[in-house]
C-alpha positions as CSV (number, residue, x, y, z in Angstrom):
1,M,-29.6,-2.6,24.8
2,S,-27.4,-5.6,25.2
3,N,-28.7,-9.2,25.2
4,Y,-28.5,-10.7,28.6
5,N,-27.5,-14.4,28.9
6,K,-27.9,-14.7,32.6
7,I,-30.2,-12.7,34.9
8,L,-30.2,-12.6,38.7
9,M,-33.4,-11.7,40.4
10,A,-33.1,-10.6,44.0
11,V,-36.2,-11.0,46.1
12,D,-37.3,-10.5,49.7
13,L,-40.2,-12.9,49.2
14,S,-42.8,-10.2,50.1
15,E,-45.9,-9.6,48.0
16,D,-43.8,-7.1,46.0
17,S,-41.6,-9.9,44.8
18,D,-44.2,-10.9,42.2
19,T,-43.9,-7.5,40.5
20,V,-40.1,-8.0,40.4
21,A,-40.5,-11.5,39.0
22,E,-42.9,-10.3,36.2
23,R,-40.3,-7.9,35.0
24,A,-37.4,-10.3,35.3
25,L,-39.3,-13.1,33.6
26,A,-40.2,-10.8,30.7
27,I,-36.6,-9.7,30.2
28,A,-35.4,-13.3,30.5
29,R,-37.9,-14.5,27.8
30,N,-37.1,-11.6,25.5
31,N,-33.4,-12.4,25.7
32,D,-33.7,-16.2,26.0
33,A,-31.7,-15.8,29.2
34,E,-31.1,-18.1,32.2
35,L,-32.9,-16.7,35.2
36,H,-31.7,-17.2,38.8
37,I,-33.4,-16.1,42.0
38,I,-31.5,-15.1,45.2
39,H,-33.0,-14.5,48.6
40,V,-30.6,-13.2,51.3
41,I,-31.2,-13.8,55.0
42,E,-29.4,-11.4,57.3
43,P,-27.8,-13.0,60.3
44,L,-29.6,-12.2,63.6
45,S,-26.3,-11.2,65.0
46,F,-26.3,-8.2,62.5
47,A,-29.7,-7.1,63.9
48,Y,-28.6,-7.3,67.5
49,G,-24.9,-6.4,67.0
50,G,-23.7,-9.1,69.3
51,D,-24.8,-7.2,72.4
52,I,-27.1,-9.9,73.6
53,P,-25.3,-13.0,74.9
54,M,-27.6,-15.5,73.3
55,D,-27.2,-18.4,70.9
56,F,-29.4,-17.6,67.9
57,S,-28.4,-20.7,65.8
58,G,-31.6,-22.6,66.3
59,I,-33.7,-19.6,65.4
60,Q,-31.4,-18.8,62.4
61,D,-31.8,-22.4,61.2
62,E,-35.6,-22.2,61.4
63,I,-35.6,-18.9,59.5
64,H,-33.4,-20.5,56.8
65,Q,-35.7,-23.5,56.5
66,Q,-38.7,-21.2,56.2
67,A,-37.0,-19.1,53.5
68,E,-36.1,-22.2,51.6
69,Q,-39.7,-23.3,51.6
70,Q,-41.0,-19.9,50.6
71,L,-38.4,-19.7,47.8
72,E,-39.4,-23.1,46.6
73,K,-43.1,-22.0,46.3
74,F,-42.0,-18.8,44.6
75,G,-39.7,-20.6,42.2
76,L,-42.4,-23.1,41.3
77,K,-45.0,-20.3,40.8
78,H,-42.6,-18.5,38.4
79,G,-41.1,-21.5,36.7
80,V,-37.5,-21.2,38.0
81,D,-35.8,-24.6,38.4
82,K,-34.5,-25.6,41.9
83,E,-30.8,-25.4,40.8
84,R,-31.4,-21.7,40.0
85,R,-32.8,-20.8,43.4
86,H,-30.4,-19.5,46.0
87,V,-30.9,-18.8,49.7
88,V,-27.8,-17.4,51.3
89,L,-26.9,-15.9,54.7
90,G,-25.2,-12.5,54.8
91,R,-25.5,-8.9,53.9
92,P,-27.9,-8.6,50.9
93,E,-25.8,-6.3,48.6
94,V,-22.6,-8.3,49.2
95,E,-24.2,-11.7,48.6
96,I,-26.1,-10.5,45.5
97,H,-22.9,-9.0,44.1
98,T,-21.0,-12.2,44.8
99,L,-23.5,-14.5,43.2
100,A,-23.9,-12.2,40.2
101,E,-20.1,-12.3,39.6
102,E,-19.9,-16.1,40.2
103,M,-22.6,-16.8,37.6
104,S,-21.4,-14.0,35.2
105,A,-24.8,-12.3,35.3
106,G,-25.4,-9.5,32.8
107,L,-28.3,-8.1,34.7
108,I,-29.5,-7.9,38.3
109,V,-33.2,-7.2,38.9
110,V,-34.2,-6.0,42.3
111,G,-37.2,-4.3,43.8
112,S,-37.1,-0.7,45.0
113,H,-39.5,1.3,47.2
114,G,-38.2,4.6,45.8
115,R,-37.4,5.9,49.3
116,Y,-36.1,9.5,49.7
117,G,-34.9,11.7,52.5
118,L,-33.7,9.9,55.7
119,A,-34.6,6.5,54.4
120,L,-32.4,7.1,51.3
121,L,-29.5,8.2,53.5
122,M,-29.8,5.1,55.6
123,G,-29.6,3.1,52.4
124,S,-31.7,0.4,50.9
125,T,-30.8,-3.0,49.3
126,A,-31.5,-1.7,45.8
127,N,-29.2,1.2,46.4
128,G,-26.5,-1.0,47.8
129,V,-26.8,-3.4,44.9
130,L,-26.6,-0.6,42.3
131,H,-23.4,0.8,43.8
132,G,-20.7,-1.8,43.4
133,A,-22.4,-4.1,40.8
134,T,-20.2,-5.1,37.9
135,C,-23.2,-5.6,35.6
136,D,-26.4,-3.8,34.7
137,V,-29.0,-3.3,37.5
138,L,-32.7,-2.8,37.0
139,A,-34.5,-1.4,40.1
140,V,-38.2,-2.3,39.7
141,R,-40.5,0.2,41.5
142,V,-42.7,-1.6,44.0
143,G,-45.0,-0.6,46.9
C-alpha cells in the first residue's frame, strides 16, 4: 500500500460523516498525511431544473452559511484546521475530483451506503467519485 501525503475526505455532514472521519483520520495519522475535508452543496437550480421561475440566491446563500458553520464544528471536532476545510457549490463528484487534483491528493475517502438495484443505477456520490478519480478512493460503508 502506498503512503499517502494528502488525503481528501468528502462528507455530507450527516451523522454518518463521523464514521468516514474516523477512517480518514486513522489513515492520515498512519501516513503522517495532510487531511482536507470537502462538503459540496448542490445548487438549488439542479434540484428544480430551472423549471420554476424563482430567484433562489437568498436561500442558496443561507444554505451555504449553514454548511460553513456545520463544517466548522465538524472540523474542530476532528482537529482539521480551517484552511483545510472546503465548502463548494456544484456537482459533488465533479467538485471532489477537482479539489483532489488541485491539491494532488493520493486518496479520497467518502461514505457509501452500499446501495444496489435501482438506487445503484441512479448513481451515488461514492460511485461518481470512484469513476473518474485520478487517485485511490476508499468508500467507507455507512448507514
